[in-house]
KOLBAGU-284873 format. One record per residue (C-alpha): residue number from 1; residue in one letter; chain; x, y, z. Coordinates in steps of 0.02 Angstrom, whole numbers, plus 50000, padded with zeros to 5 digits. Example, Ala and Ser with C-alpha at 12.3 -4.5 7.8 and 13.67 -1.06 7.14 Angstrom:
<rogus>
ROGU num residuo cadena     u     v     w
ROGU   1       a      A 50615 49775 50390
ROGU   2       s      A 50684 49947 50357
</rogus>
This chain:
<rogus>
ROGU num residuo cadena     u     v     w
ROGU   1       m      A 44562 43363 54130
ROGU   2       k      A 44657 43437 54277
ROGU   3       k      A 44499 43433 54386
ROGU   4       i      A 44469 43249 54345
ROGU   5       t      A 44650 43211 54381
ROGU   6       l      A 44644 43302 54549
ROGU   7       i      A 44486 43208 54599
ROGU   8       i      A 44570 43041 54559
ROGU   9       i      A 44725 43094 54659
ROGU  10       t      A 44618 43144 54808
ROGU  11       i      A 44523 42978 54811
ROGU  12       l      A 44683 42877 54792
ROGU  13       s      A 44771 42977 54928
ROGU  14       v      A 44630 42951 55053
ROGU  15       v      A 44619 42765 55020
ROGU  16       g      A 44807 42747 55022
ROGU  17       t      A 44824 42842 55187
ROGU  18       i      A 44695 42733 55276
ROGU  19       h      A 44782 42576 55214
ROGU  20       i      A 44956 42637 55263
ROGU  21       e      A 44902 42694 55437
ROGU  22       a      A 44831 42522 55467
ROGU  23       q      A 44981 42427 55399
ROGU  24       t      A 45136 42533 55436
ROGU  25       r      A 45201 42673 55546
ROGU  26       k      A 45301 42756 55409
ROGU  27       g      A 45155 42860 55345
ROGU  28       m      A 45218 42861 55165
ROGU  29       i      A 45102 42863 55016
ROGU  30       d      A 45131 42729 54885
ROGU  31       s      A 45110 42858 54747
ROGU  32       l      A 45018 42757 54618
ROGU  33       t      A 45139 42611 54605
ROGU  34       t      A 44994 42492 54638
ROGU  35       v      A 44861 42584 54539
ROGU  36       d      A 44787 42500 54386
ROGU  37       p      A 44885 42552 54231
ROGU  38       e      A 44721 42596 54144
ROGU  39       i      A 44700 42737 54272
ROGU  40       r      A 44883 42780 54281
ROGU  41       k      A 44901 42811 54095
ROGU  42       y      A 44787 42964 54105
ROGU  43       f      A 44909 43058 54216
ROGU  44       p      A 45039 43169 54132
ROGU  45       r      A 45189 43067 54075
ROGU  46       w      A 45345 43110 53979
ROGU  47       k      A 45513 43038 53931
ROGU  48       v      A 45671 43132 53980
ROGU  49       c      A 45791 43156 53834
ROGU  50       e      A 45907 43288 53909
ROGU  51       t      A 46078 43203 53920
ROGU  52       d      A 46135 43287 54081
ROGU  53       l      A 45972 43245 54171
ROGU  54       q      A 45978 43067 54105
ROGU  55       i      A 46149 43047 54185
ROGU  56       q      A 46093 43122 54352
ROGU  57       i      A 45936 43015 54363
ROGU  58       y      A 46031 42859 54311
ROGU  59       q      A 46166 42890 54443
ROGU  60       s      A 46032 42918 54577
ROGU  61       f      A 45956 42748 54539
ROGU  62       k      A 46127 42667 54532
ROGU  63       l      A 46177 42737 54703
ROGU  64       l      A 46018 42663 54776
ROGU  65       g      A 46082 42490 54732
ROGU  66       f      A 45978 42445 54579
ROGU  67       p      A 46065 42315 54468
ROGU  68       k      A 46152 42399 54322
ROGU  69       e      A 46071 42281 54196
ROGU  70       r      A 45898 42344 54247
ROGU  71       l      A 45941 42527 54219
ROGU  72       s      A 45950 42629 54059
ROGU  73       k      A 46010 42807 54032
ROGU  74       t      A 45901 42826 53878
ROGU  75       k      A 45737 42752 53944
ROGU  76       i      A 45681 42868 54082
ROGU  77       e      A 45496 42905 54107
ROGU  78       v      A 45412 43024 54229
ROGU  79       l      A 45233 43004 54295
ROGU  80       a      A 45163 43163 54372
ROGU  81       a      A 45009 43261 54424
ROGU  82       p      A 44971 43446 54394
ROGU  83       r      A 44990 43560 54544
ROGU  84       p      A 44845 43676 54593
ROGU  85       d      A 44948 43836 54591
ROGU  86       e      A 44997 43973 54470
ROGU  87       y      A 45157 43886 54415
ROGU  88       n      A 45165 43771 54265
ROGU  89       a      A 45245 43636 54372
ROGU  90       y      A 45201 43457 54424
ROGU  91       e      A 45200 43342 54573
ROGU  92       i      A 45314 43195 54532
ROGU  93       l      A 45228 43030 54571
ROGU  94       l      A 45341 42902 54490
ROGU  95       i      A 45506 42893 54394
ROGU  96       k      A 45559 42743 54291
ROGU  97       c      A 45739 42713 54240
ROGU  98       g      A 45743 42562 54126
ROGU  99       e      A 45648 42430 54225
ROGU 100       a      A 45676 42508 54397
ROGU 101       t      A 45549 42627 54477
ROGU 102       l      A 45543 42749 54623
ROGU 103       n      A 45382 42815 54697
ROGU 104       s      A 45357 42992 54763
ROGU 105       a      A 45413 42954 54941
ROGU 106       e      A 45572 42870 54878
ROGU 107       i      A 45604 43013 54757
ROGU 108       n      A 45585 43145 54894
ROGU 109       a      A 45701 43046 55008
ROGU 110       n      A 45840 43014 54881
ROGU 111       f      A 45836 43151 54748
ROGU 112       s      A 45912 43320 54784
ROGU 113       p      A 45786 43464 54790
ROGU 114       a      A 45873 43547 54643
ROGU 115       l      A 45855 43393 54532
ROGU 116       y      A 45675 43365 54587
ROGU 117       n      A 45627 43546 54550
ROGU 118       i      A 45705 43540 54377
ROGU 119       i      A 45614 43379 54330
ROGU 120       s      A 45448 43446 54396
ROGU 121       g      A 45467 43614 54309
ROGU 122       e      A 45476 43713 54472
ROGU 123       a      A 45655 43767 54432
ROGU 124       f      A 45733 43814 54266
ROGU 125       y      A 45862 43692 54196
ROGU 126       a      A 45943 43803 54064
ROGU 127       r      A 45984 43950 54180
ROGU 128       i      A 46113 43960 54316
ROGU 129       n      A 46015 44094 54410
ROGU 130       n      A 45827 44068 54420
ROGU 131       p      A 45720 44213 54362
ROGU 132       p      A 45606 44313 54477
ROGU 133       e      A 45470 44219 54569
ROGU 134       t      A 45337 44304 54462
ROGU 135       e      A 45397 44221 54300
ROGU 136       v      A 45294 44072 54243
ROGU 137       r      A 45388 43908 54268
ROGU 138       s      A 45402 43770 54139
ROGU 139       r      A 45502 43614 54094
ROGU 140       d      A 45638 43692 53987
ROGU 141       y      A 45740 43533 53964
ROGU 142       c      A 45723 43403 53825
ROGU 143       y      A 45571 43292 53853
ROGU 144       v      A 45442 43199 53748
ROGU 145       e      A 45260 43193 53804
ROGU 146       i      A 45178 43022 53810
ROGU 147       p      A 44998 43033 53747
ROGU 148       p      A 44862 42970 53866
ROGU 149       e      A 44810 42831 53747
ROGU 150       s      A 44983 42752 53759
ROGU 151       p      A 44971 42603 53879
ROGU 152       v      A 45081 42587 54032
ROGU 153       s      A 45189 42433 54011
ROGU 154       s      A 45303 42342 54131
ROGU 155       t      A 45452 42395 54027
ROGU 156       e      A 45484 42538 53907
ROGU 157       a      A 45620 42442 53817
ROGU 158       t      A 45603 42445 53628
ROGU 159       a      A 45717 42387 53490
ROGU 160       i      A 45749 42503 53345
ROGU 161       i      A 45800 42401 53194
ROGU 162       d      A 45850 42552 53091
ROGU 163       f      A 45911 42706 53185
ROGU 164       l      A 45853 42817 53042
ROGU 165       k      A 45678 42742 53055
ROGU 166       p      A 45633 42722 53240
ROGU 167       s      A 45479 42615 53267
ROGU 168       d      A 45433 42681 53440
ROGU 169       v      A 45383 42860 53395
ROGU 170       t      A 45232 42944 53314
ROGU 171       h      A 45322 43069 53203
ROGU 172       a      A 45504 43069 53148
ROGU 173       f      A 45619 43132 53014
ROGU 174       s      A 45802 43101 52977
ROGU 175       i      A 45897 43207 52852
ROGU 176       s      A 46072 43175 52785
ROGU 177       l      A 46161 43178 52618
ROGU 178       f      A 46135 42989 52608
ROGU 179       e      A 45951 42981 52650
ROGU 180       q      A 45800 43086 52695
ROGU 181       s      A 45663 42990 52786
ROGU 182       f      A 45496 43047 52854
ROGU 183       k      A 45363 42965 52963
ROGU 184       f      A 45197 43049 53003
ROGU 185       g      A 45069 42983 53127
ROGU 186       n      A 45036 42806 53183
ROGU 187       s      A 45011 42733 53009
ROGU 188       g      A 45184 42656 53007
ROGU 189       f      A 45221 42725 52833
ROGU 190       w      A 45397 42788 52799
ROGU 191       l      A 45439 42892 52646
ROGU 192       s      A 45623 42897 52602
ROGU 193       n      A 45736 42971 52470
ROGU 194       i      A 45896 42868 52465
ROGU 195       v      A 46052 42921 52370
ROGU 196       g      A 46159 42778 52305
ROGU 197       n      A 46146 42590 52303
ROGU 198       d      A 46228 42526 52462
ROGU 199       e      A 46163 42350 52431
ROGU 200       v      A 46291 42322 52292
ROGU 201       g      A 46429 42428 52369
ROGU 202       y      A 46402 42595 52282
ROGU 203       p      A 46361 42726 52414
ROGU 204       f      A 46308 42906 52385
ROGU 205       w      A 46334 42969 52207
ROGU 206       s      A 46451 42827 52155
ROGU 207       a      A 46296 42730 52097
ROGU 208       g      A 46230 42872 51990
ROGU 209       e      A 46055 42847 52061
ROGU 210       s      A 45934 42903 52193
ROGU 211       k      A 45770 42820 52239
ROGU 212       v      A 45607 42865 52322
ROGU 213       v      A 45540 42721 52425
ROGU 214       l      A 45380 42698 52526
ROGU 215       q      A 45398 42574 52669
ROGU 216       r      A 45250 42497 52758
ROGU 217       p      A 45250 42373 52904
ROGU 218       l      A 45117 42236 52901
ROGU 219       y      A 45061 42090 53008
ROGU 220       a      A 45086 42130 53192
ROGU 221       n      A 45194 42008 53288
ROGU 222       t      A 45085 41922 53419
ROGU 223       d      A 45228 41830 53503
ROGU 224       n      A 45240 41908 53677
ROGU 225       e      A 45423 41863 53695
ROGU 226       t      A 45480 41955 53539
ROGU 227       n      A 45349 42085 53490
ROGU 228       t      A 45434 42219 53595
ROGU 229       a      A 45587 42202 53485
ROGU 230       i      A 45502 42153 53323
ROGU 231       p      A 45329 42234 53319
ROGU 232       y      A 45291 42179 53139
ROGU 233       l      A 45328 42019 53044
ROGU 234       l      A 45329 42098 52871
ROGU 235       d      A 45401 42259 52801
ROGU 236       i      A 45370 42294 52617
ROGU 237       r      A 45454 42426 52510
ROGU 238       l      A 45400 42498 52344
ROGU 239       g      A 45468 42643 52244
ROGU 240       g      A 45570 42701 52097
ROGU 241       a      A 45750 42748 52059
ROGU 242       y      A 45798 42897 51953
ROGU 243       k      A 45959 42960 51874
ROGU 244       i      A 46058 43094 51964
ROGU 245       t      A 46176 43218 51882
ROGU 246       s      A 46282 43265 52034
ROGU 247       g      A 46459 43204 52062
ROGU 248       i      A 46516 43208 51881
ROGU 249       d      A 46642 43345 51920
ROGU 250       p      A 46646 43391 52105
ROGU 251       s      A 46804 43496 52089
ROGU 252       g      A 46783 43672 52152
ROGU 253       t      A 46641 43622 52271
ROGU 254       v      A 46637 43581 52457
ROGU 255       l      A 46633 43397 52407
ROGU 256       s      A 46787 43405 52297
ROGU 257       w      A 46877 43278 52409
ROGU 258       i      A 46754 43141 52357
ROGU 259       p      A 46797 43036 52203
ROGU 260       s      A 46701 43092 52049
ROGU 261       r      A 46560 42985 51984
ROGU 262       k      A 46592 42862 51842
ROGU 263       l      A 46431 42761 51848
ROGU 264       n      A 46256 42802 51784
ROGU 265       i      A 46087 42719 51778
ROGU 266       s      A 45989 42700 51617
ROGU 267       p      A 45868 42836 51561
ROGU 268       g      A 45692 42790 51610
ROGU 269       g      A 45728 42744 51790
ROGU 270       k      A 45701 42583 51886
ROGU 271       l      A 45568 42496 51988
ROGU 272       v      A 45622 42467 52168
ROGU 273       t      A 45540 42335 52277
ROGU 274       g      A 45585 42230 52427
ROGU 275       l      A 45531 42154 52591
ROGU 276       d      A 45592 42090 52758
ROGU 277       f      A 45491 41942 52824
ROGU 278       s      A 45514 41874 53000
ROGU 279       m      A 45458 41695 53028
ROGU 280       p      A 45304 41685 53142
ROGU 281       f      A 45373 41531 53231
ROGU 282       h      A 45538 41620 53272
ROGU 283       p      A 45530 41807 53229
ROGU 284       q      A 45716 41834 53256
ROGU 285       f      A 45745 41734 53098
ROGU 286       g      A 45684 41787 52926
ROGU 287       m      A 45722 41827 52746
ROGU 288       h      A 45770 41987 52656
ROGU 289       f      A 45732 42024 52475
ROGU 290       n      A 45778 42178 52373
ROGU 291       m      A 45767 42210 52186
ROGU 292       e      A 45790 42353 52062
ROGU 293       i      A 45733 42326 51882
ROGU 294       p      A 45750 42449 51737
ROGU 295       l      A 45582 42510 51673
ROGU 296       r      A 45632 42498 51491
ROGU 297       e      A 45750 42401 51381
ROGU 298       f      A 45926 42455 51340
ROGU 299       r      A 45921 42556 51179
ROGU 300       s      A 46006 42693 51078
ROGU 301       e      A 45945 42872 51102
ROGU 302       g      A 45992 43055 51101
ROGU 303       i      A 46055 43122 51267
ROGU 304       n      A 46117 43278 51353
ROGU 305       p      A 46302 43238 51373
ROGU 306       n      A 46315 43346 51530
ROGU 307       d      A 46198 43228 51623
ROGU 308       f      A 46310 43075 51609
ROGU 309       a      A 46479 43022 51676
ROGU 310       y      A 46602 42948 51553
ROGU 311       t      A 46755 42837 51557
ROGU 312       a      A 46894 42827 51429
ROGU 313       v      A 46867 42734 51265
ROGU 314       p      A 46966 42569 51263
ROGU 315       d      A 47062 42526 51107
ROGU 316       e      A 46949 42380 51068
ROGU 317       v      A 46791 42486 51063
ROGU 318       d      A 46743 42556 50892
ROGU 319       f      A 46601 42561 50766
ROGU 320       d      A 46566 42401 50673
ROGU 321       p      A 46626 42420 50492
ROGU 322       d      A 46448 42383 50435
ROGU 323       n      A 46379 42528 50536
ROGU 324       p      A 46340 42677 50422
ROGU 325       r      A 46418 42789 50555
ROGU 326       y      A 46583 42695 50541
ROGU 327       g      A 46724 42819 50555
ROGU 328       t      A 46633 42934 50676
ROGU 329       k      A 46734 42967 50833
ROGU 330       i      A 46670 42894 50997
ROGU 331       r      A 46679 43026 51134
ROGU 332       g      A 46666 42913 51286
ROGU 333       i      A 46595 42759 51369
ROGU 334       v      A 46439 42768 51478
ROGU 335       n      A 46429 42630 51610
ROGU 336       q      A 46248 42598 51657
ROGU 337       l      A 46196 42511 51818
ROGU 338       r      A 46052 42400 51767
ROGU 339       s      A 45968 42263 51870
ROGU 340       t      A 46023 42233 52049
ROGU 341       g      A 45954 42123 52186
ROGU 342       q      A 45986 42027 52346
ROGU 343       f      A 45910 41879 52433
ROGU 344       s      A 45971 41833 52606
ROGU 345       l      A 45924 41750 52769
ROGU 346       f      A 45945 41857 52924
ROGU 347       y      A 45950 41834 53111
ROGU 348       y      A 45925 41963 53249
ROGU 349       w      A 46009 41946 53417
ROGU 350       w      A 45989 42056 53571
ROGU 351       p      A 46111 41990 53702
ROGU 352       g      A 46011 42060 53848
ROGU 353       a      A 45836 42022 53781
ROGU 354       s      A 45802 41893 53916
ROGU 355       n      A 45815 42033 54045
ROGU 356       g      A 45712 42155 53942
ROGU 357       n      A 45868 42250 53888
ROGU 358       y      A 45876 42292 53703
ROGU 359       d      A 46022 42413 53711
ROGU 360       n      A 46135 42300 53607
ROGU 361       f      A 46080 42235 53439
ROGU 362       l      A 46159 42122 53308
ROGU 363       r      A 46094 42071 53137
ROGU 364       l      A 46178 41948 53019
ROGU 365       d      A 46128 41929 52836
ROGU 366       v      A 46196 41791 52724
ROGU 367       g      A 46137 41761 52546
ROGU 368       l      A 46157 41804 52362
ROGU 369       t      A 46179 41966 52268
ROGU 370       y      A 46168 42019 52086
ROGU 371       a      A 46229 42175 51995
ROGU 372       e      A 46236 42210 51809
ROGU 373       v      A 46325 42353 51721
ROGU 374       r      A 46317 42376 51533
ROGU 375       q      A 46424 42488 51427
ROGU 376       s      A 46368 42600 51285
ROGU 377       a      A 46460 42725 51176
ROGU 378       v      A 46426 42910 51157
ROGU 379       f      A 46462 43003 50996
ROGU 380       y      A 46409 43165 50913
ROGU 381       d      A 46305 43148 50756
ROGU 382       t      A 46360 43288 50642
ROGU 383       t      A 46206 43266 50533
ROGU 384       d      A 46073 43272 50668
ROGU 385       k      A 46177 43384 50781
ROGU 386       i      A 46136 43270 50926
ROGU 387       n      A 46241 43170 51051
ROGU 388       y      A 46191 42987 51040
ROGU 389       m      A 46214 42846 51164
ROGU 390       m      A 46207 42674 51084
ROGU 391       s      A 46272 42496 51095
ROGU 392       d      A 46208 42415 50935
ROGU 393       g      A 46333 42420 50793
ROGU 394       i      A 46482 42448 50910
ROGU 395       t      A 46613 42317 50949
ROGU 396       g      A 46712 42291 51108
ROGU 397       l      A 46579 42348 51233
ROGU 398       k      A 46566 42246 51393
ROGU 399       t      A 46430 42189 51511
ROGU 400       f      A 46486 42165 51690
ROGU 401       k      A 46385 42039 51791
ROGU 402       p      A 46421 41894 51910
ROGU 403       n      A 46535 41768 51825
ROGU 404       e      A 46627 41692 51973
ROGU 405       f      A 46579 41628 52145
ROGU 406       g      A 46635 41783 52240
ROGU 407       d      A 46524 41895 52135
ROGU 408       w      A 46369 41810 52206
ROGU 409       i      A 46411 41820 52391
ROGU 410       y      A 46310 41938 52501
ROGU 411       a      A 46351 41950 52686
ROGU 412       k      A 46320 42089 52810
ROGU 413       l      A 46346 42107 52997
ROGU 414       e      A 46271 42256 53088
ROGU 415       y      A 46291 42308 53270
ROGU 416       r      A 46195 42445 53358
ROGU 417       n      A 46209 42509 53537
ROGU 418       s      A 46071 42624 53600
ROGU 419       a      A 46130 42642 53780
ROGU 420       f      A 46160 42825 53824
ROGU 421       w      A 46254 42878 53665
ROGU 422       p      A 46179 42774 53522
ROGU 423       f      A 46303 42720 53390
ROGU 424       g      A 46313 42585 53259
ROGU 425       v      A 46436 42499 53142
ROGU 426       s      A 46414 42378 52998
ROGU 427       a      A 46521 42283 52875
ROGU 428       q      A 46457 42213 52710
ROGU 429       i      A 46524 42110 52565
ROGU 430       s      A 46420 42121 52407
ROGU 431       n      A 46470 42118 52224
ROGU 432       q      A 46648 42084 52288
ROGU 433       i      A 46650 42257 52368
ROGU 434       l      A 46688 42280 52552
ROGU 435       m      A 46584 42421 52625
ROGU 436       g      A 46588 42487 52803
ROGU 437       r      A 46478 42609 52894
ROGU 438       v      A 46483 42695 53063
ROGU 439       y      A 46370 42824 53143
ROGU 440       v      A 46399 42914 53307
ROGU 441       p      A 46304 43054 53396
ROGU 442       l      A 46367 43229 53429
ROGU 443       v      A 46210 43276 53527
ROGU 444       n      A 46041 43189 53546
ROGU 445       w      A 45976 43252 53379
ROGU 446       l      A 46136 43267 53275
ROGU 447       y      A 46240 43120 53214
ROGU 448       i      A 46388 43090 53100
ROGU 449       d      A 46367 42952 52969
ROGU 450       a      A 46522 42890 52875
ROGU 451       r      A 46530 42758 52738
ROGU 452       i      A 46678 42684 52645
ROGU 453       a      A 46685 42557 52503
ROGU 454       t      A 46830 42470 52416
ROGU 455       p      A 46826 42328 52287
ROGU 456       l      A 46909 42164 52336
ROGU 457       r      A 46941 42120 52153
ROGU 458       d      A 47022 42210 52008
ROGU 459       l      A 46947 42382 51979
ROGU 460       r      A 46818 42400 51843
ROGU 461       p      A 46820 42558 51736
ROGU 462       y      A 46677 42640 51833
ROGU 463       e      A 46743 42603 52009
ROGU 464       s      A 46858 42697 52128
ROGU 465       k      A 46991 42612 52231
ROGU 466       v      A 46918 42691 52388
ROGU 467       f      A 46755 42788 52399
ROGU 468       f      A 46732 42878 52565
ROGU 469       m      A 46591 42994 52615
ROGU 470       v      A 46539 43071 52780
ROGU 471       s      A 46380 43169 52817
ROGU 472       p      A 46293 43250 52965
ROGU 473       v      A 46124 43174 53010
ROGU 474       l      A 45983 43279 53083
ROGU 475       r      A 45868 43157 53175
ROGU 476       l      A 45713 43220 53267
ROGU 477       t      A 45571 43116 53342
ROGU 478       i      A 45407 43155 53427
</rogus>
């Protein structure tokens, strides 16, 4: 591969030199800025993800007078050629910063030798004093190789709808206490384990559930004006929710500062399905659908009492006098989160999209939401020696579901900024619960994700006045 590359470089250099000598007295080589991208893409390319180098390269472009709106600290690409020596270093042919580019002559004239040598791999980035000349050189800073089959485009700008699920990488995984997501290869499949039910305002263990969801993008967006930001028109999700046992009594643990769990989901789990569909005629606009349905009907059964969270027994709850178990003491109330769902219309807006800048992103959802919680009673059957959970034959139990206008409202506004230090915030009203979220980076691969929820109506027995949770997020992409 190196021999083929060197042959191509030699041919291009000769042709370029003849042309330049005939047209100009400067004697500078154009360094592949006019070469067909189909040839250019076979040269070594990589993206710089080292924060300090991103700043230095960005400032170098800025000092040369490039408009700020054309530059990006996070979208820096290097085009290079292998050097025919014993070092594992490269000859830098082109550097892109956002939409702006510099060829080799411009780089040599405006970049300091120290910065150039670090980018090329001639000098070591992570060491103050370079090692002996005999040590093999390498690029020891953060970079991501671009495979040869990836086309060279006029802009490297991409829009990431979900920062936990970047669409512009081959492999990725994000791990936090809220969610663990994995993407392998170019299939577009994402496999996620999500703790909680944020859609109805119950984050982390406050929902009493976790779900495994497979997400698959379909139908490529062929609109040239929007497919950089929205590569697919349809995202479908399918999976299942299962009951969790954590959070019942967090005292004495590292998470003792989080309110204990009071909500459960029914035994048997739930089917989880949903989709996001962008309209082909205007992909920024679309509809969102999400639904969780219990896989079996609500019924009485024996349970392990340690697997469920309970609330106190109200005075009005007791066995029906006609129930043969009348007189048995009820130990507690189990609140079970049953069916939930949302339907909304959404709109994406990138303020700088007209200039190819997708650093700032807004999404607004407005629609309807549904959440249902049913109560059942738990008692100990002295005859069978079993703890039972049941609702038939018991008076005073409640079913909580939308019964006023505010219960149906679903609205969410999300903002993301991916320039230099990516961060995002969102605010949501669903099920009359206000929920906020913010994530900020500590380093390129480590974030902090915080979520808080508080009901806007009177508290229900299974809700906390304020539920706050913060988690580190390990996010790596290739």
